[in-house]
DSSP file (Angstrom, degrees, kcal/mol; ACC not computed):
  #  RESIDUE AA STRUCTURE BP1 BP2  ACC     N-H-->O    O-->H-N    N-H-->O    O-->H-N    TCO  KAPPA ALPHA  PHI   PSI    X-CA   Y-CA   Z-CA
    1    1 A M              0   0    0      0, 0.0     0, 0.0     0, 0.0     0, 0.0   0.000 360.0 360.0 360.0 -15.9  -10.4   -3.5   52.8
    2    2 A G        +     0   0    0      2,-0.1     2,-0.2     0, 0.0     0, 0.0   0.250 360.0 119.7 -86.5  11.1  -13.1   -5.1   50.7
    3    3 A R        -     0   0    0      1,-0.0     2,-0.5     2,-0.0     0, 0.0  -0.520  51.3-149.5 -81.4 147.6  -12.3   -3.3   47.5
    4    4 A K        -     0   0    0     -2,-0.2     2,-0.4     2,-0.0    -2,-0.1  -0.974   8.4-155.9-118.6 125.6  -11.3   -5.3   44.5
    5    5 A Y        -     0   0    0     -2,-0.5     2,-0.4     0, 0.0    -2,-0.0  -0.861   6.9-160.7-103.6 136.6   -8.9   -3.7   41.9
    6    6 A I        -     0   0    0     -2,-0.4     5,-0.0     1,-0.0    -2,-0.0  -0.882  23.8-105.9-112.6 146.6   -8.8   -4.8   38.3
    7    7 A R     >  -     0   0    0     -2,-0.4     4,-1.4     1,-0.1     3,-0.1  -0.264  28.6-116.2 -61.9 155.6   -6.1   -4.3   35.7
    8    8 A S  H  > S+     0   0    0      1,-0.2     4,-1.9     2,-0.2     5,-0.2   0.816 115.1  55.6 -67.8 -31.2   -6.6   -1.8   33.0
    9    9 A S  H  > S+     0   0    0      1,-0.2     4,-1.7     2,-0.2    -1,-0.2   0.878 107.0  49.2 -63.2 -38.7   -6.5   -4.6   30.4
   10   10 A E  H  > S+     0   0    0      1,-0.2     4,-2.0     2,-0.2    -1,-0.2   0.819 108.9  53.9 -74.1 -27.6   -9.2   -6.4   32.1
   11   11 A T  H  X S+     0   0    0     -4,-1.4     4,-2.2     2,-0.2    -2,-0.2   0.878 107.8  49.3 -70.8 -38.0  -11.2   -3.1   32.2
   12   12 A G  H  X S+     0   0    0     -4,-1.9     4,-1.9     2,-0.2    -2,-0.2   0.871 111.9  48.7 -68.4 -37.9  -10.9   -2.6   28.5
   13   13 A A  H  X S+     0   0    0     -4,-1.7     4,-1.6     2,-0.2    -2,-0.2   0.886 112.0  49.3 -68.0 -38.0  -12.0   -6.3   27.8
   14   14 A R  H  X S+     0   0    0     -4,-2.0     4,-1.0     2,-0.2    -2,-0.2   0.937 111.7  49.2 -68.1 -46.4  -15.0   -5.9   30.1
   15   15 A L  H  X S+     0   0    0     -4,-2.2     4,-1.0     1,-0.2     3,-0.4   0.892 107.4  54.3 -60.0 -40.8  -16.0   -2.7   28.4
   16   16 A A  H  < S+     0   0    0     -4,-1.9     3,-0.2     1,-0.2    -1,-0.2   0.878 113.3  41.7 -61.2 -40.5  -15.8   -4.2   25.0
   17   17 A F  H  < S+     0   0    0     -4,-1.6    -1,-0.2     1,-0.2    -2,-0.2   0.548 105.6  65.2 -87.0  -5.8  -18.1   -7.0   25.9
   18   18 A A  H  < S+     0   0    0     -4,-1.0    -1,-0.2    -3,-0.4    -2,-0.2   0.707  83.2  92.0 -84.6 -21.8  -20.5   -4.8   27.8
   19   19 A A  S  < S-     0   0    0     -4,-1.0     2,-0.1    -3,-0.2     3,-0.0  -0.472  86.6-106.7 -73.8 141.7  -21.5   -2.8   24.6
   20   20 A P        -     0   0    0      0, 0.0     2,-0.5     0, 0.0    -1,-0.1  -0.391  33.5-110.5 -66.0 147.7  -24.5   -4.1   22.7
   21   21 A L        +     0   0    0     -4,-0.1     2,-0.4    -2,-0.1    -4,-0.0  -0.721  44.1 179.3 -77.8 122.0  -23.9   -5.8   19.5
   22   22 A L        -     0   0    0     -2,-0.5    -3,-0.0    -3,-0.0     0, 0.0  -0.976  23.1-136.8-131.0 142.7  -25.1   -3.6   16.6
   23   23 A R        -     0   0    0     -2,-0.4    -2,-0.0     1,-0.1     0, 0.0  -0.788  31.0-110.6 -90.3 132.5  -25.0   -4.1   12.9
   24   24 A P        -     0   0    0      0, 0.0    -1,-0.1     0, 0.0     5,-0.0  -0.189  41.1 -93.7 -59.6 156.4  -24.0   -1.3   10.7
   25   25 A R    >>  -     0   0    0      1,-0.1     4,-1.5     2,-0.0     3,-1.0  -0.407  32.3-121.6 -65.8 144.4  -26.6    0.3    8.5
   26   26 A P  H 3> S+     0   0    0      0, 0.0     4,-2.1     0, 0.0     5,-0.1   0.847 113.0  58.0 -56.3 -33.4  -26.7   -1.2    5.0
   27   27 A E  H 3> S+     0   0    0      1,-0.2     4,-1.8     2,-0.2     5,-0.1   0.825 103.1  53.8 -71.4 -28.1  -26.1    2.1    3.4
   28   28 A L  H <> S+     0   0    0     -3,-1.0     4,-2.2     2,-0.2    -1,-0.2   0.902 108.8  50.1 -68.7 -41.2  -22.7    2.4    5.5
   29   29 A R  H  X S+     0   0    0     -4,-1.5     4,-2.3     1,-0.2    -2,-0.2   0.924 109.9  49.5 -63.2 -42.6  -21.6   -0.9    4.1
   30   30 A A  H  X S+     0   0    0     -4,-2.1     4,-1.9     1,-0.2    -1,-0.2   0.855 110.8  49.8 -65.2 -37.1  -22.4    0.1    0.6
   31   31 A R  H  X S+     0   0    0     -4,-1.8     4,-1.2     2,-0.2    -1,-0.2   0.876 110.6  50.9 -71.2 -35.5  -20.4    3.4    1.0
   32   32 A L  H  < S+     0   0    0     -4,-2.2     4,-0.4     2,-0.2    -2,-0.2   0.922 111.5  45.6 -62.0 -47.7  -17.4    1.5    2.4
   33   33 A L  H >< S+     0   0    0     -4,-2.3     3,-1.0     1,-0.2    -2,-0.2   0.851 108.2  58.4 -67.7 -33.5  -17.4   -0.9   -0.5
   34   34 A A  H 3< S+     0   0    0     -4,-1.9    -1,-0.2     1,-0.2    -2,-0.2   0.853 104.4  53.8 -59.0 -34.5  -17.8    2.0   -3.0
   35   35 A N  T 3< S+     0   0    0     -4,-1.2     2,-0.4    -3,-0.2    -1,-0.2   0.581  84.4 100.8 -80.7 -11.2  -14.6    3.5   -1.6
   36   36 A L  S <  S-     0   0    0     -3,-1.0    -3,-0.0    -4,-0.4    -4,-0.0  -0.606  71.6-134.2 -77.3 131.8  -12.5    0.4   -2.2
   37   37 A K        -     0   0    0     -2,-0.4    -2,-0.1    33,-0.0    -1,-0.0  -0.751  17.2-131.3 -89.7 125.7  -10.4    0.6   -5.2
   38   38 A P    >>  -     0   0    0      0, 0.0     3,-1.3     0, 0.0     4,-0.5  -0.292  23.0-112.0 -66.4 158.6  -10.4   -2.5   -7.4
   39   39 A Q  H >> S+     0   0    0      1,-0.3     4,-2.7     2,-0.2     3,-1.0   0.820 114.6  67.1 -60.5 -31.4   -7.0   -3.9   -8.6
   40   40 A E  H 34 S+     0   0    0      1,-0.2    -1,-0.3     2,-0.2     6,-0.2   0.776  89.5  63.7 -62.7 -26.8   -7.9   -2.9  -12.2
   41   41 A S  H <4 S+     0   0    0     -3,-1.3    29,-1.5     1,-0.2     3,-0.3   0.809 113.8  33.8 -71.3 -24.1   -7.7    0.9  -11.2
   42   42 A V  H << S+     0   0    0     -3,-1.0     2,-1.1    -4,-0.5    -2,-0.2   0.847 121.8  47.1 -90.5 -41.6   -4.0    0.4  -10.4
   43   43 A Q    ><  +     0   0    0     -4,-2.7     3,-1.8     1,-0.2    -1,-0.2  -0.611  67.9 164.9 -96.0  70.0   -3.3   -2.3  -13.1
   44   44 A V  G >   +     0   0    0     -2,-1.1     3,-1.6     1,-0.3    -1,-0.2   0.661  62.1  75.0 -64.9 -20.8   -5.0   -0.5  -16.0
   45   45 A W  G >  S+     0   0    0      1,-0.3     3,-1.1     2,-0.2    -1,-0.3   0.648  76.3  78.2 -68.3 -16.2   -3.3   -2.7  -18.6
   46   46 A R  G <  S+     0   0    0     -3,-1.8    -1,-0.3     1,-0.2    -2,-0.2   0.731  97.2  45.9 -61.4 -21.8   -5.6   -5.5  -17.6
   47   47 A D  G <  S+     0   0    0     -3,-1.6    -1,-0.2    -7,-0.2    -2,-0.2   0.386  85.2 116.7-101.5   2.5   -8.3   -3.7  -19.7
   48   48 A W    <   -     0   0    0     -3,-1.1     2,-0.1    -4,-0.1     3,-0.1  -0.432  59.6-134.4 -67.3 140.7   -6.1   -3.0  -22.7
   49   49 A S        -     0   0    0      1,-0.2    32,-0.1    -2,-0.1    -1,-0.1  -0.401  37.1 -66.5 -90.5 175.3   -7.2   -4.7  -25.9
   50   50 A D        -     0   0    0     -2,-0.1    32,-0.2     1,-0.1    -1,-0.2  -0.198  47.9-114.9 -61.2 147.4   -5.0   -6.5  -28.4
   51   51 A T        -     0   0    0     30,-2.3    -1,-0.1     1,-0.1     3,-0.1  -0.696  48.0 -94.4 -76.6 135.6   -2.5   -4.7  -30.4
   52   52 A P        -     0   0    0      0, 0.0     2,-0.2     0, 0.0    -1,-0.1  -0.234  47.7-104.6 -53.1 137.2   -3.6   -4.8  -34.0
   53   53 A P        +     0   0    0      0, 0.0     3,-0.1     0, 0.0    -3,-0.0  -0.410  55.0 149.3 -67.8 136.7   -1.9   -7.7  -35.8
   54   54 A A        -     0   0    0     -2,-0.2     3,-0.1    -3,-0.1    -3,-0.0  -0.963  57.3-114.8-161.6 151.8    1.0   -6.9  -38.2
   55   55 A P  S    S+     0   0    0      0, 0.0     2,-0.4     0, 0.0    -1,-0.1   0.881 109.7  16.9 -60.9 -34.3    4.1   -8.6  -39.3
   56   56 A I  S    S-     0   0    0     -3,-0.1     2,-0.5     2,-0.0     0, 0.0  -0.996  74.4-154.8-137.7 134.5    6.1   -5.8  -37.6
   57   57 A H        -     0   0    0     -2,-0.4     2,-0.4    -3,-0.1    -3,-0.0  -0.940  10.5-170.0-112.4 123.3    4.7   -3.4  -35.0
   58   58 A K        -     0   0    0     -2,-0.5     2,-0.5     2,-0.0    -2,-0.0  -0.941   6.8-168.9-114.6 136.8    6.3    0.0  -34.6
   59   59 A F        -     0   0    0     -2,-0.4     2,-0.0     4,-0.0    -2,-0.0  -0.934  17.1-145.2-123.2 101.2    5.5    2.5  -31.8
   60   60 A A    >   -     0   0    0     -2,-0.5     3,-1.9     1,-0.1    -2,-0.0  -0.340  22.5-116.8 -66.4 147.2    7.0    5.9  -32.4
   61   61 A S  T 3  S+     0   0    0      1,-0.3    -1,-0.1    -2,-0.0    -2,-0.0   0.760 115.2  51.9 -61.2 -24.0    8.1    7.8  -29.2
   62   62 A E  T 3  S+     0   0    0      3,-0.0    -1,-0.3     0, 0.0     2,-0.1   0.559  93.2  97.5 -88.5  -7.5    5.5   10.6  -29.8
   63   63 A E  S <  S+     0   0    0     -3,-1.9    -4,-0.0     2,-0.0     0, 0.0  -0.353  71.1  20.8 -76.6 156.7    2.6    8.0  -30.2
   64   64 A G  S    S-     0   0    0     -2,-0.1     2,-0.3    13,-0.0    13,-0.1   0.157  78.6-100.1  75.0 165.9    0.3    7.1  -27.4
   65   65 A A        -     0   0    0     11,-0.1     2,-0.4    13,-0.0    13,-0.4  -0.874  27.4-108.8-121.4 153.2   -0.6    9.1  -24.2
   66   66 A W        -     0   0    0     -2,-0.3    11,-0.2    11,-0.1    26,-0.0  -0.730  36.2-155.0 -82.1 135.2    0.6    8.7  -20.7
   67   67 A E  E     -A   76   0A   0      9,-2.9     9,-2.5    -2,-0.4   -23,-0.1  -0.958   8.4-133.4-119.6 119.3   -2.2    7.3  -18.5
   68   68 A P  E     -A   75   0A   0      0, 0.0     7,-0.2     0, 0.0     2,-0.2  -0.392  17.8-153.6 -66.4 148.9   -2.4    7.9  -14.8
   69   69 A I        -     0   0    0      5,-1.7     2,-0.3     2,-0.4     5,-0.2  -0.648  39.6 -86.8-111.8 177.4   -3.1    5.1  -12.6
   70   70 A D  S    S+     0   0    0    -29,-1.5   -28,-0.1    -2,-0.2   -29,-0.1   0.058 107.5  85.7 -76.2  27.3   -4.8    5.2   -9.1
   71   71 A I  S >  S-     0   0    0      3,-0.3     3,-1.6    -2,-0.3    -2,-0.4  -0.961  88.7-120.5-122.8 108.3   -1.4    5.8   -7.5
   72   72 A P  T 3  S+     0   0    0      0, 0.0     3,-0.1     0, 0.0    -2,-0.1  -0.158  95.0  22.7 -49.8 135.5   -0.5    9.5   -7.5
   73   73 A G  T 3  S+     0   0    0      1,-0.2    22,-2.4    -4,-0.1     2,-0.5   0.500  98.8 103.4  89.5  -1.7    2.7   10.2   -9.4
   74   74 A I  E <   + B   0  94A   0     -3,-1.6    -5,-1.7    -5,-0.2    -3,-0.3  -0.979  42.0 175.3-125.5 128.3    2.8    7.1  -11.6
   75   75 A R  E     -AB  68  93A   0     18,-2.3    18,-2.9    -2,-0.5     2,-0.3  -0.923  10.6-157.2-128.5 147.3    1.8    7.0  -15.2
   76   76 A V  E     -AB  67  92A   0     -9,-2.5    -9,-2.9    -2,-0.3     2,-0.4  -0.938   4.5-156.4-129.6 153.5    1.9    4.2  -17.9
   77   77 A K  E     - B   0  91A   0     14,-2.3    14,-2.7    -2,-0.3     2,-0.2  -0.990  21.7-127.8-133.8 125.3    2.1    4.1  -21.7
   78   78 A R  E     + B   0  90A   0     -2,-0.4    12,-0.2   -13,-0.4     3,-0.1  -0.441  34.5 161.6 -71.3 136.0    0.9    1.2  -23.6
   79   79 A L  E     -     0   0A   0     10,-2.2     2,-0.3     1,-0.2    11,-0.2   0.654  65.5  -6.1-117.4 -50.8    3.3   -0.3  -26.2
   80   80 A Y  E     - B   0  89A   0      9,-1.7     9,-2.3   -29,-0.0     2,-0.4  -0.967  55.6-171.3-156.6 134.6    2.1   -3.8  -27.0
   81   81 A V  E     + B   0  88A   0     -2,-0.3   -30,-2.3     7,-0.2     7,-0.2  -0.981  11.9 168.7-130.1 131.9   -0.6   -6.1  -25.8
   82   82 A D  E >>> + B   0  87A   0      5,-3.0     3,-1.6    -2,-0.4     5,-1.5  -0.632   4.3 178.9-140.3  83.4   -1.3   -9.8  -26.5
   83   83 A P  G >45S+     0   0    0      0, 0.0     3,-0.6     0, 0.0    -1,-0.1   0.802  80.2  61.6 -54.0 -36.5   -3.9  -11.1  -24.1
   84   84 A A  G 345S+     0   0    0      1,-0.2    -2,-0.0     2,-0.1   -34,-0.0   0.796 114.3  33.7 -58.6 -32.4   -3.9  -14.6  -25.8
   85   85 A K  G <45S-     0   0    0     -3,-1.6    -1,-0.2     2,-0.2    -3,-0.0   0.377 111.8-120.5-107.4   1.8   -0.2  -15.0  -24.9
   86   86 A D  T <<5 +     0   0    0     -4,-0.8     2,-0.4    -3,-0.6    71,-0.2   0.935  64.9 139.2  66.2  45.0   -0.5  -13.1  -21.6
   87   87 A I  E   < +B   82   0A   0     -5,-1.5    -5,-3.0    68,-0.2     2,-0.3  -0.977  27.3 175.6-129.4 139.3    2.0  -10.4  -22.6
   88   88 A V  E     -BC  81 154A   0     66,-2.3    66,-2.6    -2,-0.4     2,-0.4  -0.993  10.1-164.3-136.7 137.2    2.0   -6.7  -22.0
   89   89 A S  E     +BC  80 153A   0     -9,-2.3   -10,-2.2    -2,-0.3    -9,-1.7  -0.986  26.0 153.9-116.1 125.6    4.8   -4.2  -22.9
   90   90 A L  E     -BC  78 152A   0     62,-2.7    62,-3.1    -2,-0.4     2,-0.4  -0.981  40.0-126.1-151.0 160.8    4.5   -0.8  -21.3
   91   91 A L  E     -BC  77 151A   0    -14,-2.7   -14,-2.3    -2,-0.3     2,-0.4  -0.839  25.3-160.1-103.1 150.5    6.5    2.2  -20.1
   92   92 A I  E     -BC  76 150A   0     58,-2.4    58,-2.5    -2,-0.4     2,-0.5  -1.000   5.2-163.3-132.0 131.9    6.1    3.4  -16.6
   93   93 A Q  E     -BC  75 149A   0    -18,-2.9   -18,-2.3    -2,-0.4     2,-0.4  -0.964   8.2-170.8-113.6 133.2    7.0    6.9  -15.2
   94   94 A M  E     -BC  74 148A   0     54,-2.8    54,-2.2    -2,-0.5   -20,-0.2  -0.991  16.6-134.6-125.4 125.8    7.4    7.3  -11.6
   95   95 A D    >   -     0   0    0    -22,-2.4     3,-1.8    -2,-0.4    52,-0.4  -0.345  46.9 -74.3 -71.2 154.0    7.7   10.7   -9.9
   96   96 A P  T 3  S+     0   0    0      0, 0.0    50,-0.2     0, 0.0    49,-0.2  -0.197 119.2  17.5 -46.9 134.8   10.4   11.1   -7.2
   97   97 A G  T 3  S+     0   0    0     47,-1.6     2,-0.2     1,-0.3    48,-0.2   0.554  94.9 128.7  80.0   8.6    9.3    9.5   -3.9
   98   98 A T    <   -     0   0    0     -3,-1.8    46,-1.9    46,-0.3     2,-0.3  -0.550  35.3-168.2 -96.1 163.6    6.6    7.2   -5.4
   99   99 A S  E     -F  143   0B   0     44,-0.2    44,-0.3    -2,-0.2    42,-0.1  -0.985  15.6-139.8-148.4 159.1    6.2    3.5   -4.9
  100  100 A Y  E     -F  142   0B   0     42,-3.2    42,-2.3    -2,-0.3     3,-0.1  -0.918  36.6-102.2-118.8 145.9    4.2    0.7   -6.3
  101  101 A P        -     0   0    0      0, 0.0    41,-0.1     0, 0.0    38,-0.1  -0.038  42.3 -81.3 -69.0 168.1    2.7   -2.0   -4.1
  102  102 A S        +     0   0    0     39,-0.1    59,-2.2    58,-0.1     2,-0.3  -0.305  57.0 177.9 -58.2 146.5    3.9   -5.6   -3.5
  103  103 A H  E     -IJ 139 160C   0     36,-2.4    36,-2.7    57,-0.3     2,-0.4  -0.990  29.4-130.8-157.3 152.6    2.9   -8.0   -6.3
  104  104 A R  E     -IJ 138 159C   0     55,-3.1    55,-2.5    -2,-0.3     2,-0.5  -0.873  29.5-125.1-107.4 136.1    3.2  -11.6   -7.4
  105  105 A H        -     0   0    0     32,-2.7    31,-3.1    -2,-0.4    32,-0.2  -0.644  15.7-167.9 -84.5 124.9    4.2  -12.3  -11.0
  106  106 A A  S    S+     0   0    0     -2,-0.5    -1,-0.1    29,-0.2    29,-0.1   0.546  82.6   0.8 -81.8  -9.5    1.9  -14.6  -13.0
  107  107 A G  S    S-     0   0    0     27,-0.1    48,-0.3    48,-0.1    29,-0.1  -0.926 108.3 -53.0-160.3 176.2    4.7  -14.8  -15.7
  108  108 A P        -     0   0    0      0, 0.0     2,-0.5     0, 0.0    26,-0.2  -0.334  49.9-152.3 -60.7 139.9    8.3  -13.5  -16.1
  109  109 A E  E     -D  133   0A   0     24,-2.8    24,-2.4    45,-0.2     2,-0.4  -0.972   5.4-161.5-116.1 121.8    8.6   -9.8  -15.7
  110  110 A H  E     -DE 132 153A   0     43,-2.8    43,-1.7    -2,-0.5     2,-0.4  -0.819   9.5-174.7-100.5 136.3   11.4   -8.0  -17.5
  111  111 A C  E     -DE 131 152A   0     20,-2.5    20,-2.5    -2,-0.4     2,-0.4  -0.987   8.0-179.4-136.3 126.4   12.3   -4.5  -16.2
  112  112 A Y  E     -DE 130 151A   0     39,-1.9    39,-2.5    -2,-0.4     2,-0.7  -0.989  24.6-136.0-125.1 122.1   14.9   -2.2  -17.9
  113  113 A V  E     - E   0 150A   0     16,-2.5    15,-3.1    -2,-0.4    37,-0.2  -0.662  20.4-178.4 -82.3 112.2   15.5    1.2  -16.3
  114  114 A I  E    S-     0   0A   0     35,-1.8     2,-0.3    -2,-0.7    36,-0.2   0.869  70.5  -9.5 -80.3 -38.1   15.6    3.8  -19.1
  115  115 A S  E    S+ E   0 149A   0     34,-1.7    34,-2.1    12,-0.1    -1,-0.3  -0.980 108.2  15.2-156.0 152.5   16.4    6.7  -16.7
  116  116 A G  E    S- E   0 148A   0     -2,-0.3    11,-1.0    32,-0.2     2,-0.3  -0.500  84.4 -55.1  93.4-156.0   16.5    7.3  -13.0
  117  117 A D  E     -G  126   0B   0     30,-1.5     2,-0.4     9,-0.2    30,-0.3  -0.969  39.4-175.8-131.0 145.5   16.6    5.0  -10.1
  118  118 A L  E     -G  125   0B   0      7,-2.3     7,-3.4    -2,-0.3     2,-0.5  -0.998  12.5-155.2-142.3 136.8   14.4    2.1   -8.8
  119  119 A E  E     -GH 124 143B   0     24,-3.3    24,-2.3    -2,-0.4     2,-0.6  -0.962  12.2-175.3-113.0 121.4   14.5    0.0   -5.8
  120  120 A V  E >  S-GH 123 142B   0      3,-2.8     3,-1.5    -2,-0.5    22,-0.2  -0.898  71.2 -36.2-119.2 100.5   12.9   -3.4   -6.2
  121  121 A G  T 3  S-     0   0    0     20,-1.0    -1,-0.1    -2,-0.6     3,-0.1   0.916 125.4 -40.9  52.3  48.8   12.8   -5.4   -2.9
  122  122 A G  T 3  S+     0   0    0      1,-0.2     2,-0.6    18,-0.0    -1,-0.3   0.393 114.0 118.7  83.3  -4.2   16.2   -4.2   -1.7
  123  123 A L  E <   -G  120   0B   0     -3,-1.5    -3,-2.8     2,-0.0     2,-0.5  -0.866  56.3-147.0-101.4 119.6   17.8   -4.4   -5.1
  124  124 A A  E     -G  119   0B   0     -2,-0.6     2,-0.4    -5,-0.2    -5,-0.2  -0.718  17.8-175.2 -90.2 124.2   19.0   -1.0   -6.3
  125  125 A L  E     -G  118   0B   0     -7,-3.4    -7,-2.3    -2,-0.5     2,-0.3  -0.905   2.5-176.5-118.1 150.1   18.8   -0.3  -10.1
  126  126 A K  E >   -G  117   0B   0     -2,-0.4     3,-2.5    -9,-0.2   -13,-0.3  -0.816  47.4 -44.6-133.4 175.9   19.9    2.6  -11.9
  127  127 A T  T 3  S+     0   0    0    -11,-1.0   -13,-0.2     1,-0.3    -1,-0.1  -0.115 128.7  17.5 -44.7 123.8   19.8    3.8  -15.6
  128  128 A G  T 3  S+     0   0    0    -15,-3.1    -1,-0.3     1,-0.3     2,-0.2   0.339  94.7 130.1  93.3  -4.6   20.7    1.0  -17.9
  129  129 A D    <   -     0   0    0     -3,-2.5   -16,-2.5   -16,-0.2     2,-0.4  -0.520  37.6-164.7 -79.5 147.1   20.1   -1.7  -15.3
  130  130 A Y  E     +D  112   0A   0    -18,-0.2     2,-0.3    -2,-0.2   -18,-0.2  -0.989  10.3 174.0-132.1 141.5   17.9   -4.7  -16.2
  131  131 A Q  E     -D  111   0A   0    -20,-2.5   -20,-2.5    -2,-0.4     2,-0.4  -0.994  15.3-153.3-143.1 153.4   16.3   -7.4  -14.0
  132  132 A V  E     -D  110   0A   0     -2,-0.3     2,-0.5   -22,-0.2   -22,-0.2  -0.983   3.6-158.0-127.2 136.6   13.9  -10.2  -14.6
  133  133 A A  E     -D  109   0A   0    -24,-2.4   -24,-2.8    -2,-0.4     3,-0.1  -0.969  23.7-134.2-113.2 122.8   11.5  -11.6  -11.9
  134  134 A N    >   -     0   0    0     -2,-0.5     3,-1.8   -26,-0.2   -29,-0.3  -0.148  37.7 -68.2 -76.2 169.5   10.4  -15.2  -12.7
  135  135 A T  T 3  S+     0   0    0      1,-0.3   -29,-0.2   -29,-0.1    -1,-0.2  -0.302 120.6  15.9 -60.7 140.7    6.9  -16.6  -12.6
  136  136 A S  T 3  S+     0   0    0    -31,-3.1    -1,-0.3     1,-0.3   -30,-0.1   0.320  94.4 130.4  75.3  -1.2    5.5  -16.8   -9.0
  137  137 A S    <   -     0   0    0     -3,-1.8   -32,-2.7   -32,-0.2     2,-0.5  -0.396  51.3-133.8 -75.5 162.9    8.1  -14.5   -7.6
  138  138 A V  E     -I  104   0C   0    -34,-0.2     2,-0.6    -3,-0.1   -34,-0.2  -0.972   8.6-155.4-125.8 127.0    7.1  -11.6   -5.4
  139  139 A H  E     -I  103   0C   0    -36,-2.7   -36,-2.4    -2,-0.5     3,-0.2  -0.896  15.9-147.3 -97.5 125.1    8.3   -8.0   -5.6
  140  140 A T        -     0   0    0     -2,-0.6   -37,-0.1     1,-0.2   -19,-0.1  -0.067  61.1 -35.2 -67.7-173.8    7.9   -6.2   -2.4
  141  141 A V        -     0   0    0    -39,-0.1   -20,-1.0   -21,-0.1     2,-0.5  -0.228  64.6-147.8 -54.6 132.6    7.1   -2.5   -2.6
  142  142 A T  E     +FH 100 120B   0    -42,-2.3   -42,-3.2   -22,-0.2     2,-0.3  -0.908  29.1 165.7-103.2 123.7    8.9   -1.0   -5.7
  143  143 A S  E     -FH  99 119B   0    -24,-2.3   -24,-3.3    -2,-0.5     2,-0.4  -0.863  28.5-145.8-139.2 170.0    9.9    2.6   -5.2
  144  144 A T        -     0   0    0    -46,-1.9   -47,-1.6    -2,-0.3   -46,-0.3  -0.999   3.9-162.1-141.1 139.2   12.1    5.4   -6.6
  145  145 A K  S    S+     0   0    0     -2,-0.4    -1,-0.1   -49,-0.2     3,-0.1   0.929  94.9  19.3 -81.2 -49.1   13.9    8.1   -4.7
  146  146 A N  S    S-     0   0    0      1,-0.3    -1,-0.1   -50,-0.2   -28,-0.1   0.359 116.3 -95.4-109.6   4.7   14.6   10.6   -7.6
  147  147 A G        -     0   0    0    -52,-0.4   -30,-1.5   -30,-0.3    -1,-0.3  -0.079  43.9-158.8  98.0 159.1   11.9    9.4  -10.2
  148  148 A C  E     -CE  94 116A   0    -54,-2.2   -54,-2.8   -32,-0.2     2,-0.4  -0.992  20.7-137.5-165.6 159.6   12.4    7.0  -13.1
  149  149 A T  E     -CE  93 115A   0    -34,-2.1   -35,-1.8    -2,-0.3   -34,-1.7  -1.000  33.0-179.5-122.8 131.8   11.1    5.8  -16.5
  150  150 A I  E     -CE  92 113A   0    -58,-2.5   -58,-2.4    -2,-0.4     2,-0.6  -0.951  26.5-135.0-135.5 150.0   11.2    2.0  -16.9
  151  151 A L  E     -CE  91 112A   0    -39,-2.5   -39,-1.9    -2,-0.3     2,-0.5  -0.908  26.8-170.2-104.9 123.0   10.2   -0.5  -19.7
  152  152 A I  E     -CE  90 111A   0    -62,-3.1   -62,-2.7    -2,-0.6     2,-0.5  -0.963  15.6-176.4-119.6 132.1    8.2   -3.5  -18.4
  153  153 A I  E     +CE  89 110A   0    -43,-1.7   -43,-2.8    -2,-0.5     2,-0.3  -0.992  37.2 129.0-116.8 119.8    7.4   -6.7  -20.3
  154  154 A S  E     -C   88   0A   0    -66,-2.6   -66,-2.3    -2,-0.5   -45,-0.2  -0.884  57.8 -65.6-158.2 176.2    5.2   -8.8  -18.2
  155  155 A S    >   -     0   0    0    -48,-0.3     3,-0.6    -2,-0.3   -68,-0.2  -0.440  33.6-135.8 -70.0 149.5    2.1  -10.9  -17.6
  156  156 A M  T 3  S+     0   0    0      1,-0.2    -1,-0.1    -2,-0.1   -69,-0.1   0.479  98.9  63.3 -82.7  -2.2   -1.2   -9.1  -17.7
  157  157 A K  T 3   +     0   0    0    -71,-0.2    -1,-0.2     2,-0.1    -2,-0.0   0.086  63.0 145.1-116.2  20.6   -2.3  -11.2  -14.6
  158  158 A D    <   -     0   0    0     -3,-0.6     2,-0.5   -53,-0.1   -53,-0.2  -0.245  44.3-131.9 -52.4 151.3    0.1  -10.1  -12.0
  159  159 A E  E     -J  104   0C   0    -55,-2.5   -55,-3.1     2,-0.0     2,-0.2  -0.948   5.6-133.3-115.6 124.7   -1.6  -10.0   -8.5
  160  160 A L  E      J  103   0C   0     -2,-0.5   -57,-0.3   -57,-0.2   -58,-0.1  -0.544 360.0 360.0 -67.7 137.4   -1.4   -7.2   -6.0
  161  161 A L              0   0    0    -59,-2.2   -58,-0.2    -2,-0.2    -1,-0.1   0.427 360.0 360.0-105.0 360.0   -0.7   -8.3   -2.5
C-alpha cells in the first residue's frame, strides 16, 4: 500500500534531469558546422560579377551554361547582373517534383513562366503566366509538379527563410 506511482511524462522529465551534463567534443561541433550549407550555395547568383557594360547587351540562347545549385533538380543560367543596382536576371529550370525554399524579397521579383507549371504560395502558374512579388513580400515554398523553365528578374539579396 505504500507504493507511489508516477506518470510516464514525469518519468521522462526525471530521467532527462538525472543524466550528467556533458559538452560535445569540439571536433563534433566543427563537423556539424562544416555540414551546414550556406545560403550562397543555393543562391549562387550572389557571387556573380557584373555583366560587362555595353549600350545593348545580347545573350544568345546557346550562350552560357546551366549551373546546378545545392537543391537537386534545379539549375540556373545567368543572363544579366548589376550588383550596383541590385538586379539579377536569370533562367531557372526545375525538374518535376522539385521545390525552392521560402524566401523574403529584398526588391521586386518578376517571374515569367516560359514552360511548365509553377506553384508559388498557393498561386498556380502555367506557361505564359507572369507574377510580381513586391519588396519585403514572402514566397512560401515554390514548387513544380511537372517541371518548368522560368525567367526571374530580382534582387540579388533575397533572404532564405
